N, C-alpha and C positions, 0 to 999 in steps of 0.2 A: 749857453746854447738855448736857454729858454726864451730868448728873444724870438725864436721860431715856434713858440708854443702852439700857435694856431694850426700848424701842420704836424704837430706831435700828438700822440694818442691820449695823454693824461687829460681827463675832463676838466673843464673849468670848475674851480672851487675845490678840487681835490688837493690833499695835502702835498706840498712841494718843498721839502727840505732840499737844500742844494749845497754843494761844496765849492761852487764857482767854476763849474766845468764849461768848456767851450770858448769860442771866439779866440782861438789861438793865433799867434802871429804868422804872417806870411813874410818870410825873411829873404831878401835878395842876397845872393852870394856876394860877400864883401870882396872877394878876389875875382874880378871879371875875367882874368886870364885863365881861370879853370876851364871855362867853356866859352871861348871868345866869340863863337859864331851863333850861340843861342842865348836866350834869356832864361835864367834859372832862378826859381824861388823855392825855399824850403818851407813846407807847412809843418811848423814845429809843435807837435803834440806832446812834447816832453813837459810843457808847462801846465798841463792839466792836473787836477787833483790826482793823487797817487802816481803821478809822473808818466802817464801814458794815455793814448787814445782810448783805452778800454773804459776810462771814466765816462765817456759819452754814452756808450751802450748800457752800462750798468746803471747810470743815473736814470735813464728812461725805464729800463726793465725793472729795477728794484722799486721805483715809485709806483709802477703799475702793479707789481706783485703785492705791495702793501695795500693799494687801493682795492684790489680784487680779493683780498683776504688771505693771501699766503703768509705763513708764519715762519717756515723753515725753508731755506734756500740752499741748493747744492750746485756745485759746478766743477768740472774738470778743467785744469788750467796748466799751461806751460809756464805761467808766471804772472803776467800783468792783469789778466782777467780776474784771477783769484784775489789779488790785492784790491782791485776796484770793487768786486762784490763785497769783500769784507768791510771796506770803508762805507759803502752806501747802505749795507745792511745795518751797520752800527748807527748810521745817521737816521735810519728809519726804524730803529729798535726791533730788528728782525734777527733771527738766528742764521748763521752762515756756516756751511760745511764746504771745505775746499780740498780737492784731491789733486795732488801735484806729483810729477816725477821726482824720485828721490834726489836727482842731480839738478833740481831747479836752482837758479841763482839764490843765494842766501838772502839777499835783500827782498826778493819776492816772498819767500816764506815768512820772514820776520814781519813784513808789513801786514800780512794776514793775521798773524798771531797778535800783534800789537792792537789791531782793531777788534780783537775778540773772537775771530773765526776759529773753528775747530779744523785743524789741518791734518790730513792723512797723506803720508808720503808713500808712493807706489813704485815698486821696482819695474819700471817700464817707461813707455811714452804716454803722451796725452790720450791716445786711443785706449790704452790700458786703464787710465784714470776714468775715462768715460764709461768703460764697462763696469767699473766699481760703482759708479753713480747709478747706472741702469739697474744693476742687480739689487741695490739696497734701497732705492728711493721709495718704493711702495711700502715696504715694511717700516721704514723710518719716518714716513710722512713728509719727505722732502719734495719741494717743487724744483724741477730740473731747469737750470738756467743755462744749459749748454748752448753753444753757437747754433742758431737756427732751429733749436728745439722749442723756442718761444719767439713771438714776433717782435718784441719790443727793443731788443738790442740793435737790430737793424735800424729801427726808427731813431734811436739815439745817434748811431753812427752816420746816418744820412745827413746830419747837420754839418758834417765836414764839406759836403757838396754845396749846401746852401752858403756856407761861409766863403768858400772859394769863389762862388759866383758873385757874392756881394763885394768881396775884396778886389775882384777884377772888374767892378762896375758893370756886372751882368753880361760880360763877354768872356766866355770860358777860355781857359788856356788850350793850347794845341795838344799837349801831352801830359798825362799824369802817371807817375811811377809810384806803385804802391807795394810795400813788402807784404807778401801774401802767405799767411798760414791758413786760418779758417776762412778768411776772405770776406767777413761781414762788412768791413768798411768799404770795400770795392762795390759790393752789392748795394750797400746803402747809398753811396754816392750816385750810382747809376739811377737808382730810384728817385733820388732828389732831383736830378736833372730832368727826368720824365715829368715829375710833378711840376717843376717850374715852367716847363714848356706848356703843360696843360693850363697853367694859370696865366700864360702870356708874358712871363718874365724874361724868358730866353727863347731863342729859336731852336731849330732842329739839329744844329751842328753839335757834335760831341767831341770831347778830347779823346785821343787814342789812349786807351788804358793798357798799361804794361804791368802784369802781375809778376813781381820779382821774387824768385825763390833761390834757395841755396842748392848747390849741386848735389849735396848729400841727402836732400829731402825736397825733391821737385816733382811731385805727382802731376802737375798741370802740363808741364812742357811736352812730354811724349803724347799726351792726349790731344793737346792743341795741334801739334805737328801732324798727327795721324788722322785728324778729322773726327776723332771720337767725341761723343757727347758726355762722357764721364771718365774719370781718372781711376787708374788702378792704385791700390795702396802700395806705398813704398815699404819694402821689407828692410829692416835694419837701418832705418832712417837715422842719419847723423849730421849734426851741424852745431857749431858753437853758438849760433844765433837761436836762443831758446824759443823766441816767438815764431820762428820759421820751422820748428821741428814738429810739424803736423803732417803725418804720413798720408792722411786722406782727409779732405774737407767735405763735409756733408753737402755743401752748396757748390760742388765742383761743376755741375751741369749749368748752373746759373752763371758762374764766372766765365766758363768757356764761351757761352753765348754772348756775354758782354764783350769779351775780348775780340771775338770775331766780328761782331756788329760794328765795333768802333775802329777796326783796323789795327788793333794793338798786338800784343804778343806776350810771351812768357820767358823773358831772359833769365838765365841762371848764372850764379857767380860762385866761386869757391870760397871757402872760409877765409883763406888768406886775403882774397880780394875784398871781401866784405869788411873784414877788420881793418885793412888798410884804408878802405873807403870811409870808415867811420872816423879815422884820424884826419883824413883829407877833408871830409865834410865839416868836421868841427873847426879845422883851421881856416876853411874858406868861408865860413858863415858865423862862427861863434856859438852855434847851438850845441847843446849837450848831446852829441850824436850817439845813438845806440848802434849795435851791430846791424839791426834790421834797416836803419836809416843808411848805414854804410853800404848795405847791399844795393840800395837804390842808387847811390852815388856811383858805385862801381858799374852797375848796369847802364847808367846814363853814359858813362865813358865809352862803353862798348857800342851802344846804340849810335852815338855821335860818330865814332870811328867807322861804323858800318854804313853810315848814311841814312839810317832809319829815322834819326832826328835831324832835321834839315836847318839850313841857315835861316836865322831870324825867328825860329819858332819859340813859343813861350812854353816853358816846362815847369811843372810843379812836381817836386819829389817829396815824399813823406818821411819825416823822422818821427817814428811812432812812439818812442819812449825815451826816457832819460838815460844817457850813458852811465850815470852814477849807479844805476842798478846792476851793472854788468862788470863788477870789479874782477870777478874770476876770469871772464873772457879777456879783458884788457890786460890782466896780469899774465895770461898765457900767451898773449901776442904783443910784441913790442914793435912799434913802427920803425922801419929802417931810418 
């Protein structure tokens, strides 16, 4: 992703260890009969270091933390962000503290521990983990790397927007489906498109953004439909897709504004639909589909059936992580 260093915050000459993050493939569906009337590509973030899109944000954020003198980093994580922080902290020789729900996928916890992070399991959701970080960070001397609590994770995530534009020869697709928990990637891509327009690389046209969530944890959908500018926290949030189990996103007001301005929406899918979608996405593309990617596939099926995605449109759906990290979820759900 550092091919775009001129639009990233790390100053020239600053130390830049890298694990090879970014420029992930844009994979066309191998089975055109899946969606015969639209053109679909999968932006496969599973091939990033640590197996998810979280590598982009943490690559930029940890590099800047090191440059600005932070020594101890802490983050609440539903899974993949913790693994990415642990890896990049190790790469930059910094101390990492990761707070995770106790039912986090085992692969996520292990990758943190293998990279030397100190892991604390919390009885609750990612919001409970965030409270632990908030309560302890001053006394422990940690810098808080939480979503949108520092500016640089968005900067790393925006490179997904730059890549899509470059991979489409600077003509953006019509639709982007993005599985949305914290939503930093959606916010980052919108920022990237605005930057590229300001530089004269693209025009004013934007893809319709669809923030895909699970029915058991969908704070954005009621807010979007009611016209609200912020979302209420979901009580008792439940979904098998760990990355979507975010009962309230701190950047909700930014996301709602982006969705409305681009003419997108907030489709929700059941756990059964998103898990089946992961199987179908993997079979139709060959990517290592995760449950969150499966949610986008299931949502696209509904949008096409409803006529919200129209004949001939170009669609990018995101597979944000590797399905190999979700053995518990796939073991619990067998495709018919």
